[in-house]
C-alpha positions as CSV (number, residue, x, y, z in Angstrom):
1,M,102.7,107.4,129.9
2,M,104.7,107.0,126.7
3,G,104.0,109.9,124.2
4,M,102.3,109.1,120.9
5,T,105.5,109.7,118.9
6,K,107.5,107.4,121.2
7,R,104.8,104.7,121.0
8,I,104.8,104.9,117.2
9,A,108.6,104.7,117.2
10,A,108.3,101.7,119.4
11,V,106.0,100.0,116.9
12,A,108.5,100.8,114.1
13,A,111.4,99.4,116.2
14,S,109.3,96.3,117.0
15,A,108.6,95.8,113.3
16,A,112.3,96.3,112.4
17,G,113.2,93.7,115.1
18,A,110.8,91.2,113.7
19,A,112.2,91.8,110.2
20,A,115.7,91.3,111.5
21,V,114.9,87.7,112.4
22,G,113.6,86.7,109.0
23,G,110.7,88.9,108.1
24,V,112.8,91.1,106.0
25,I,113.8,88.1,103.9
26,D,110.1,87.3,103.2
27,V,109.4,90.9,102.3
28,A,112.4,91.0,99.9
29,R,111.2,87.8,98.3
30,R,107.6,89.1,97.8
31,R,108.9,92.4,96.6
32,R,111.1,90.7,94.1
33,R,108.2,88.6,92.8
34,L,106.1,91.8,92.5
35,S,108.9,93.6,90.6
36,N,109.1,90.7,88.1
37,R,105.4,91.4,87.0
38,R,106.4,93.9,84.5
39,G,103.8,94.1,81.7
40,A,103.5,96.7,79.0
41,P,104.7,100.2,80.2
42,T,101.8,102.5,81.2
43,P,102.5,106.2,81.3
44,F,100.5,107.0,84.5
45,G,100.2,110.7,85.2
46,S,101.0,111.7,81.7
47,L,97.5,112.8,80.6
48,N,97.2,116.0,82.6
49,T,96.0,119.2,81.2
50,P,96.5,122.8,82.5
51,P,94.6,123.0,85.8
52,R,91.5,125.0,86.4
53,H,90.7,126.1,89.9
54,L,87.6,126.2,92.0
55,V,87.4,127.8,95.4
56,T,84.7,126.1,97.4
57,D,82.2,127.9,99.7
58,D,84.5,127.3,102.7
59,G,87.7,128.5,100.9
60,V,89.3,125.2,99.7
61,D,91.0,125.4,96.3
62,L,90.1,122.4,94.2
63,H,92.4,121.2,91.4
64,V,90.3,120.6,88.2
65,E,91.2,119.3,84.8
66,I,89.0,119.2,81.7
67,D,89.3,117.2,78.5
68,E,87.2,119.1,75.9
69,A,85.3,117.3,73.2
70,D,82.2,118.0,71.0
71,S,79.7,115.8,72.8
72,P,76.1,116.1,73.9
73,L,77.0,115.4,77.6
74,T,79.8,115.7,80.1
75,L,81.4,113.0,82.2
76,V,82.4,114.0,85.7
77,F,84.9,111.6,87.4
78,V,85.0,111.5,91.3
79,H,87.9,109.6,92.8
80,G,88.2,107.7,96.1
81,Y,89.9,107.9,99.4
82,T,93.7,108.6,99.4
83,L,93.8,108.7,95.6
84,N,93.7,111.5,93.1
85,L,92.3,112.2,89.6
86,D,95.2,110.3,87.9
87,C,93.6,107.1,89.0
88,W,91.2,107.4,86.0
89,H,94.2,107.0,83.6
90,F,92.6,104.3,81.5
91,Q,89.2,106.0,81.3
92,R,90.9,109.3,80.4
93,A,92.8,107.7,77.6
94,A,89.7,106.0,76.3
95,F,87.3,108.9,76.3
96,R,89.7,111.8,75.4
97,G,88.5,113.6,72.3
98,L,85.2,111.6,72.3
99,V,83.3,112.8,75.4
100,R,83.8,116.0,77.3
101,S,85.2,115.0,80.7
102,V,85.9,116.8,84.0
103,Y,88.3,115.4,86.5
104,Y,89.2,116.9,89.9
105,D,91.1,116.1,93.1
106,Q,88.8,115.9,96.1
107,R,89.6,118.3,99.0
108,S,92.8,117.4,100.9
109,H,93.7,114.9,98.2
110,G,96.2,115.2,95.3
111,R,96.8,118.8,94.2
112,S,93.7,120.3,95.9
113,G,94.0,122.4,99.0
114,R,93.5,121.1,102.6
115,S,90.2,121.1,104.3
116,D,89.7,122.0,107.9
117,L,88.5,119.1,110.2
118,E,84.9,120.4,110.3
119,H,84.5,120.0,106.6
120,A,86.3,116.7,106.1
121,T,83.1,114.9,105.6
122,I,81.2,112.9,102.9
123,D,78.4,115.4,103.0
124,Q,80.9,118.2,102.3
125,L,82.3,116.2,99.4
126,G,78.7,116.1,98.0
127,R,78.5,119.9,98.2
128,D,81.9,120.2,96.5
129,L,80.7,118.0,93.6
130,L,77.7,120.3,93.1
131,Q,80.0,123.2,92.9
132,V,82.2,121.4,90.3
133,V,79.2,120.6,88.2
134,D,77.7,124.1,88.4
135,S,81.1,125.8,87.7
136,F,82.4,123.5,84.9
137,V,79.2,122.1,83.4
138,P,76.9,125.1,83.6
139,E,74.6,123.6,81.0
140,G,73.9,120.3,79.4
141,P,73.4,116.8,80.8
142,V,76.0,115.1,83.1
143,V,77.0,111.6,83.8
144,L,78.7,111.1,87.2
145,V,81.4,108.3,87.6
146,G,82.4,107.6,91.2
147,H,84.9,105.1,92.7
148,S,84.8,104.1,96.4
149,M,84.6,107.4,98.4
150,G,83.7,109.1,95.0
151,G,80.6,106.9,94.9
152,M,79.7,108.0,98.5
153,T,80.2,111.6,97.3
154,I,77.5,111.0,94.6
155,F,75.2,109.5,97.3
156,A,75.6,112.7,99.3
157,L,74.7,114.8,96.4
158,A,71.7,112.7,95.7
159,E,70.6,113.1,99.3
160,Q,71.0,116.9,99.1
161,H,69.6,117.5,95.7
162,P,67.5,114.5,94.5
163,E,65.8,116.8,91.9
164,L,69.0,116.8,89.8
165,F,68.8,113.0,89.1
166,R,66.2,112.8,86.4
167,P,66.1,113.3,82.6
168,V,66.7,116.7,81.1
169,S,63.1,116.7,79.8
170,A,62.0,116.5,83.4
171,G,64.3,119.3,84.5
172,G,67.2,117.2,85.7
173,R,70.9,117.6,85.2
174,I,72.4,114.2,86.1
175,V,71.3,111.8,83.4
176,G,73.5,108.8,84.3
177,V,75.6,107.4,87.1
178,A,78.4,104.8,87.3
179,L,79.3,103.5,90.8
180,L,82.6,101.5,91.1
181,G,83.7,99.6,94.2
182,T,81.6,101.6,96.5
183,T,78.8,101.4,99.2
184,A,76.1,103.5,100.8
185,G,76.8,102.2,104.3
186,G,77.6,99.1,106.4
187,L,81.3,99.4,105.8
188,D,84.0,98.2,108.2
189,P,86.0,101.4,108.4
190,A,89.1,99.7,109.8
191,R,89.3,97.5,106.6
192,I,90.0,100.5,104.3
193,L,93.1,101.4,106.3
194,L,94.8,98.1,105.8
195,P,96.9,99.2,102.8
196,M,98.0,102.4,104.6
197,L,99.4,101.3,107.9
198,P,101.9,98.8,109.3
199,V,100.0,95.8,110.7
200,K,100.7,96.7,114.3
201,L,99.3,100.2,113.9
202,S,96.2,99.0,112.0
203,A,95.2,96.2,114.5
204,G,92.0,97.0,116.4
205,L,91.5,100.4,114.8
206,T,88.6,102.5,116.1
207,S,87.9,106.2,115.3
208,G,89.4,107.0,118.7
209,T,92.6,105.1,117.9
210,V,92.9,106.9,114.6
211,R,92.4,110.3,116.2
212,T,95.1,109.4,118.7
213,L,97.4,108.3,115.9
214,A,96.6,111.6,114.0
215,R,98.2,113.6,116.8
216,G,101.4,111.9,116.0
217,H,100.8,112.0,112.2
218,R,104.3,113.0,111.3
219,A,105.7,110.0,113.1
220,V,103.0,107.7,111.4
221,D,104.1,109.1,108.0
222,G,107.7,108.3,109.0
223,V,106.8,104.7,109.8
224,R,104.9,104.5,106.5
225,R,108.0,105.6,104.6
226,L,110.2,103.3,106.7
227,G,108.0,100.4,105.6
228,A,107.8,101.3,101.9
229,S,108.5,97.8,100.7
230,I,105.9,96.3,103.1
231,A,103.4,99.1,102.1
232,G,103.8,98.1,98.4
233,I,103.0,94.5,99.2
234,A,100.0,95.6,101.2
235,T,98.8,97.7,98.3
236,D,99.2,94.8,96.0
237,T,97.2,92.6,98.4
238,F,94.3,94.8,99.2
239,A,93.9,97.1,96.1
240,F,94.0,94.4,93.5
241,G,92.6,90.9,92.9
242,D,94.8,89.5,90.2
243,K,98.6,89.7,89.7
244,V,98.7,93.1,87.9
245,P,101.9,94.6,86.6
246,S,104.1,96.1,89.3
247,S,103.7,99.5,87.7
248,Y,100.0,99.5,88.7
249,V,100.9,98.7,92.3
250,D,103.7,101.3,92.5
251,F,101.4,104.0,91.0
252,V,98.5,103.3,93.5
253,D,101.0,103.0,96.4
254,A,102.5,106.4,95.5
255,M,99.0,108.0,95.6
256,I,98.3,106.5,99.0
257,A,101.8,107.4,100.4
258,N,101.4,111.0,99.2
259,T,98.2,111.4,101.2
260,P,99.3,112.6,104.7
261,F,98.1,110.5,107.5
262,Q,96.4,113.5,109.1
263,V,94.1,113.6,106.0
264,V,93.5,109.9,106.3
265,A,92.5,110.3,109.9
266,E,90.2,113.3,109.3
267,F,88.0,111.5,106.8
268,F,88.1,108.1,108.6
269,P,85.2,108.6,111.0
270,G,82.8,109.3,108.1
271,F,83.0,105.8,106.8
272,G,81.7,104.2,110.0
273,D,78.9,106.7,110.2
274,L,77.9,106.4,106.6
275,D,74.3,105.4,105.8
276,K,72.9,106.8,102.6
277,F,70.7,103.8,101.6
278,A,67.5,105.9,102.1
279,C,68.6,108.2,99.2
280,V,69.9,105.7,96.6
281,E,66.5,104.9,95.2
282,V,66.5,108.3,93.4
283,L,69.3,107.0,91.2
284,G,66.7,104.7,89.6
285,N,65.4,107.8,87.8
286,V,68.4,107.7,85.5
287,P,70.5,104.9,83.9
288,T,72.8,103.6,86.7
289,T,75.6,101.1,86.3
290,I,77.1,99.4,89.4
291,I,80.5,97.8,88.9
292,G,82.3,95.7,91.5
293,G,85.2,93.3,91.6
294,T,84.5,89.8,93.1
295,A,87.8,89.9,94.9
296,D,87.5,93.4,96.3
297,K,88.8,93.2,99.9
298,L,87.9,96.7,100.9
299,T,84.3,97.2,99.6
300,S,83.3,93.6,98.9
301,I,81.1,92.6,96.0
302,G,78.2,92.2,98.5
303,H,78.1,96.0,98.7
304,S,77.6,96.3,94.9
305,R,74.9,93.6,95.0
306,K,73.1,95.4,97.8
307,L,73.2,98.7,95.9
308,H,71.9,96.9,92.8
309,S,68.9,95.6,94.9
310,R,68.2,99.2,96.1
311,V,68.5,101.1,92.8
312,P,65.5,100.3,90.5
313,G,66.5,99.3,87.0
314,S,70.2,99.5,87.7
315,T,72.7,97.3,85.9
316,L,75.2,95.3,87.9
317,I,78.5,94.2,86.4
318,E,80.6,91.8,88.4
319,C,84.3,91.8,87.3
320,E,85.5,88.3,88.1
321,G,88.7,88.2,90.2
322,A,89.1,92.0,90.2
323,G,89.9,93.9,93.4
324,H,89.2,97.4,94.6
325,M,91.0,99.3,91.8
326,V,88.7,97.7,89.3
327,M,88.9,100.7,86.9
328,M,92.6,99.9,86.4
329,E,92.5,96.1,86.7
330,R,89.6,95.6,84.4
331,H,89.8,98.9,82.4
332,G,88.6,97.3,79.2
333,Q,85.5,95.9,80.9
334,V,84.8,99.1,82.8
335,N,85.2,101.3,79.7
336,A,82.8,99.2,77.7
337,A,80.3,99.5,80.6
338,L,80.7,103.3,80.6
339,D,80.2,103.3,76.8
340,Q,76.9,101.5,77.2
341,L,75.9,103.8,80.1
342,I,76.7,106.9,78.0
343,S,74.5,105.5,75.1
344,A,71.7,104.8,77.6
345,A,72.0,108.3,79.1
346,E,71.9,109.9,75.6
347,R,68.8,108.0,74.7
348,A,67.1,108.9,77.9
């Protein structure tokens, strides 16, 4: 039987052959149209501060950055799958100097250390989040902001430590939550891989298929690099709803491309198994804002609506026409919602 590396190479060759008979012309045309969407320059990745480090209970070194400010509470931002803390660029620019904020790269992502396979789980991410809060916000109230897998991380923490999610007067620590483009379960896991793989590798994906691909992860990464132009178009299609500036697409595409496929494969099974709906009601004890894009192709707006129906007293904000990267695409609307959430949390 053909080895995994050879099979992946065959897919790459097949894709190249298709491109040679006209596909490459279409890719070039779409890439040219994308490049023409310039917009105002945005200095993505320019807001970093000297890193802090946290070694988790299982020995993974997490990369943490803090924007200090004289404020009554601390925001903790939790990013999503295949991204890193820089995805919060617009929120970081808006709240710097106004609200103390903690940003970190999830294990195996960005500048954080690699996890072993056993701990590449949503539940472990919840335990990591608790360590981040305990280490860098040892006192005072906290508002958690999670996008996509970051929202799932918050659900895991709520399941493990529901006593944290209540007002300070009642002994709690987490006094507010924002959930962006996320779900507590019922996700089609293959859908979230669409921006990350050539079409022929992503067709009919199952956890078993992904595990098999992971054994040839270097070859998969090679195919991803070979199809860089196609990958950029896929990112534009699946991460965004509107025609955002090409710099947004290139920035997100770079974060995805810099996540090794082995990491992608290790976390993949957790999305199909995810079911945290039994624990989301506890978020009703604190102000909770749920934000979704109506054109989100990865975690559709239906997931946000379902969460809203399960979290008593929550606020649902639907960003018309926005996609999965709603905190970039509708950063003004998202930042205004976070402003309101902070005010509600302070009152509470």
